[in-house]
VOGU-3710 file (C-alpha; in Angstrom, 3 decimals, decimal comma):
1> mnlrsallps> 158,979/48,125/-6,326  161,184/51,204/-6,562  160,802/53,760/-3,815  160,168/57,091/-5,461  162,017/60,112/-4,113  158,678/61,500/-2,909  158,417/58,591/-0,460  161,864/59,069/1,113  160,601/61,626/3,682  157,860/59,185/4,665
11> lgvfaaaarh> 160,445/56,426/5,006  162,478/58,609/7,360  159,395/59,349/9,470  158,511/55,646/9,500  162,018/54,774/10,759  161,549/57,113/13,740  158,042/55,796/14,435  159,289/52,214/14,281  162,151/52,965/16,645  159,815/54,468/19,251
21> qnfahaadel> 156,723/52,403/18,341  154,899/55,549/19,349  153,767/58,249/16,920  153,808/61,008/19,553  157,396/60,256/20,584  158,485/60,122/16,958  156,758/63,473/16,394  158,726/65,009/19,281  161,991/63,739/17,821  161,200/65,027/14,327
31> hltasavshh> 159,524/68,289/15,427  156,280/67,268/13,715  152,755/66,665/14,949  151,542/63,155/15,691  148,980/63,506/12,900  151,772/64,375/10,436  153,649/61,222/11,469  150,489/59,185/10,987  149,970/60,756/7,534  153,493/59,828/6,413
41> vrkleaslgv> 153,098/56,245/7,647  149,739/55,813/5,880  151,221/57,237/2,688  154,016/54,679/2,827  151,578/51,850/3,599  149,392/52,837/0,670  152,370/52,884/-1,683  153,718/49,521/-0,503  150,302/47,889/-0,241  150,944/46,455/3,248
51> alfqrhargv> 150,132/47,450/6,825  153,268/48,473/8,689  151,651/49,026/12,095  148,830/47,449/14,009  146,785/50,243/15,572  144,993/49,656/18,844  143,702/51,616/21,811  147,030/51,545/23,652  149,086/52,704/20,675  150,781/50,958/17,762
61> tltgegrlla> 152,966/47,887/17,227  154,900/46,836/14,155  153,510/44,138/11,887  155,813/41,475/10,496  156,208/43,487/7,299  156,778/46,615/9,369  159,567/44,920/11,321  161,322/43,884/8,098  161,156/47,413/6,724  162,183/48,914/10,071
71> daasaavsel> 165,316/46,745/10,211  166,243/47,708/6,661  165,539/51,401/7,297  167,620/51,363/10,505  170,570/49,794/8,703  170,279/52,297/5,852  170,131/55,267/8,235  173,174/53,942/10,117  175,124/53,647/6,876  174,132/57,161/5,851
81> eavaqslgrs> 175,134/58,542/9,244  178,501/56,790/9,040  179,163/58,201/5,554  178,034/61,682/6,589  180,350/61,602/9,593  183,238/60,408/7,429  182,816/63,505/5,249  183,636/65,757/8,191  187,021/66,825/9,452  189,422/63,974/10,261
91> ddrqrlrint> 189,717/64,977/13,929  185,923/64,692/14,271  185,970/61,238/12,662  188,556/60,075/15,173  186,975/61,739/18,199  185,593/59,124/20,613  183,070/60,403/23,149  182,627/58,250/26,249  180,361/58,679/29,255  180,774/56,768/32,510
101> lhslahcwll> 180,839/57,030/36,299  183,654/59,049/37,837  184,619/56,156/40,114  185,059/53,660/37,263  186,879/56,211/35,119  189,342/57,107/37,893  190,027/53,638/39,282  189,614/51,265/36,332  189,401/52,946/32,942  192,051/55,688/32,996
111> prlpgflsvh> 194,933/53,433/34,090  194,166/51,179/31,122  193,602/53,825/28,436  197,280/54,123/27,396  197,087/50,512/26,218  194,143/51,296/23,948  195,697/54,496/22,579  198,997/52,768/21,858  197,103/50,558/19,393  194,888/53,416/18,109
121> pdirisldtg> 197,162/56,503/18,247  194,919/58,565/15,933  191,872/58,385/18,216  191,203/61,303/20,552  189,159/60,718/23,706  186,454/62,950/25,177  185,506/61,529/28,585  182,467/62,748/30,500  181,706/61,468/33,999  178,655/61,793/36,198
131> talarfddgg> 175,765/59,928/37,772  173,103/61,151/35,305  172,334/58,814/32,407  173,768/60,178/29,169  171,492/61,176/26,293  172,575/59,692/22,980  171,294/62,540/20,817  173,236/64,861/18,507  176,463/65,848/20,206  176,082/63,135/22,833
141> pdlairhgpg> 178,500/60,284/23,545  179,277/57,455/21,140  178,965/55,001/23,991  178,657/54,786/27,753  179,812/52,394/30,440  176,941/51,918/32,852  176,520/50,109/36,152  173,037/48,677/36,222  170,668/45,825/35,380  171,785/45,498/31,755
151> hwpglrarhl> 168,668/46,708/29,949  167,828/50,279/29,012  165,153/51,305/26,461  166,558/51,963/23,012  170,089/50,840/23,899  172,139/47,755/23,178  174,018/46,647/26,304  177,108/44,418/26,244  178,149/42,869/29,539  181,648/43,775/30,680
161> mddalfpvaa> 182,109/42,542/34,243  180,298/41,782/37,461  181,041/43,532/40,731  181,341/42,556/44,393  181,267/44,199/47,830  183,570/43,593/50,803  184,873/45,689/53,745  188,265/47,420/53,695  190,236/49,674/55,992  193,642/51,326/56,238
171> pslpgidvit> 196,351/49,211/57,912  196,841/52,126/60,313  193,214/52,210/61,514  193,326/51,888/65,338  191,961/48,525/66,457  192,071/46,869/63,038  194,234/44,046/64,402  191,421/42,822/66,684  188,866/42,452/63,872  188,312/38,723/63,407
181> apgdllafpl> 184,615/38,483/62,464  181,995/40,584/60,637  180,310/41,611/63,888  183,496/43,335/65,032  183,003/45,969/62,319  180,027/47,415/64,183  182,372/48,972/66,746  184,034/51,150/64,060  182,883/54,148/62,030  181,418/52,915/58,743
191> lsdlalqgwp> 181,753/54,714/55,407  179,067/54,476/52,737  178,244/55,814/49,301  174,741/56,453/47,946  174,366/53,153/46,078  171,177/51,131/46,511  173,109/48,093/47,723  175,270/48,700/50,773  176,085/47,868/54,393  172,644/46,454/55,378
201> dwfraaglhg> 172,894/43,947/52,497  176,445/43,010/53,429  175,674/42,445/57,109  172,704/40,232/56,158  175,030/38,237/53,864  177,380/37,910/56,852  174,555/36,344/58,888  173,972/39,366/61,117  170,248/40,078/61,093  168,439/42,766/63,063
211> qrlpdmhmfn> 171,643/44,559/64,000  171,377/48,292/64,552  173,951/49,904/62,307  175,858/52,924/63,594  175,434/56,313/61,951  177,684/56,376/58,893  179,863/58,870/57,124  178,188/59,354/53,722  179,860/60,159/50,405  178,451/60,801/46,954
221> dstdvmraas> 181,098/58,800/45,110  182,642/55,365/45,709  186,096/56,807/45,069  185,663/59,170/48,008  184,761/56,220/50,240  188,070/54,566/49,346  190,016/57,785/49,910  188,350/58,287/53,277  189,084/54,704/54,318  192,708/54,986/53,205
231> vglgiglarq> 193,329/57,941/55,541  191,799/56,118/58,507  188,354/57,731/58,684  186,679/54,361/59,129  185,782/51,110/57,382  184,572/51,352/53,790  182,393/48,934/51,879  184,513/48,470/48,787  183,420/47,795/45,256  185,849/45,328/43,743
241> hiaapwlqrg> 186,929/47,326/40,693  186,981/50,661/42,521  189,081/49,402/45,452  191,650/47,543/43,341  194,251/50,374/43,097  194,228/50,970/46,875  194,482/47,248/47,613  197,359/46,799/45,151  199,282/49,690/46,710  198,681/48,344/50,205
251> ellrlpgpvl> 196,816/51,464/51,291  193,751/49,369/52,133  193,320/45,861/53,500  190,376/43,553/52,988  188,704/42,679/56,301  187,031/39,401/57,386  183,586/38,648/56,039  181,784/37,547/52,890  182,253/38,819/49,354  178,785/39,872/48,236
261> ktrfayyavh> 178,104/39,807/44,500  176,257/42,960/43,505  172,856/42,939/41,834  174,190/45,235/39,116  177,097/44,808/36,688  179,043/46,987/34,249  177,897/47,247/30,616  179,025/49,035/27,479  175,934/50,614/25,909  175,164/52,422/22,666
271> pahrrprapa> 172,024/53,259/20,657  170,441/50,081/19,337  169,196/51,668/16,128  172,600/52,549/14,701  175,904/50,828/14,208  178,760/52,248/16,341  181,347/54,260/14,454  184,695/52,544/13,887  186,450/54,160/16,912  183,547/53,199/19,194
281> aafiewlree> 183,395/49,637/17,850  187,134/49,221/18,436  186,812/50,634/21,939  183,944/48,296/22,862  185,953/45,244/21,791  188,957/46,524/23,749  186,755/47,099/26,814  185,446/43,543/26,664  188,970/42,143/26,457  190,156/44,298/29,360
291> arntmpapet> 187,158/43,206/31,405  187,947/39,542/30,710  191,488/40,147/31,955  190,402/42,004/35,103  191,174/40,185/38,319  188,246/38,192/39,753  186,685/39,071/43,090  188,459/37,666/46,162  187,080/34,433/47,496  184,512/34,490/50,255
301> a> 186,063/34,190/53,689
//
C-alpha cells in the first residue's frame, strides 16, 4: 500500500518508539505524551492492518512485522538525516566530532591523527575528552572511543584493541636496580588512577595474595600516573597504550612481573539507529586499521 502523507508523522513517532521499545521514552524524545505516542502507533497499525507491538504489563516489544518496519524506518531516517546534513555549509559537512578519554587522546590518538588528515585533508576535527559518557543527541559527537565492556544501550560498538596492565618506573628511581620480583614493589611508593582494575588485581595475578598494600598516590587520569612515574614519584601501574610513548622514549622502564590483560577494551561507538556520516565512517575504518597496527602487549615475565 502507499503511505499517505497523513501517516508520515505517525511513522516518525513509530520509529522513535521502536528504537526505545518504550512509549514513555519515545514521548520524552519527541516532547509528546505517552498517550499521544500510543495514538500514533495505533493509527499506523490500523492503516497497515498489522500489529506492530506486543503490549504487556511490563511494556511493549516489537512484533515480527514491527521489526521489519522499524528497520526500514531507521534506514529511511538515516538517509534523510544524511541528505539534510549535506545541504548545510561545507565546513559543517566535513566537521568530525569525536569524544574519548583524555589519556587515550593524548598518548595514542593525537600522535596518529596527522596520518588520517593527510589522507582526508578537508576534514576538520572537533575533539572532546572527559570521563563522562557522551550523549549522541543533536550537537553531540559523531562517534566516541570508549574503554569498557563493549555493549552500551542504543549504540553499535566496534572493537579496536585490548589493553594490559604492568608496572613501570623511571630509570632514575632510587632502588630500581634491586627490583627482581613482584614482591619487591611493595617497598616503593605506588601510583594509581581511579580505574576499577588496578594494583590489587595485578598483585593477585603475580601470585601475591593477602598482601597489605601501602597507601598510594592517587590520580584522576592515567596520563598523570605516567607523568608522575617518569619524574620518580613512584611505581605506576601502566596501561599498555597509555604508557607506550614514555616507554619508547626511555623515560619509563617496565618492571618484573606479569602482564595482566584488562577486563575492558577500547571500542569505537556510534548510534545504532543511524548510519555514520562519511567522515565518521572513514575515521572508524582508519581507527580499526591503526589499532591492528598497534604494538601488542609485552610478553608475561
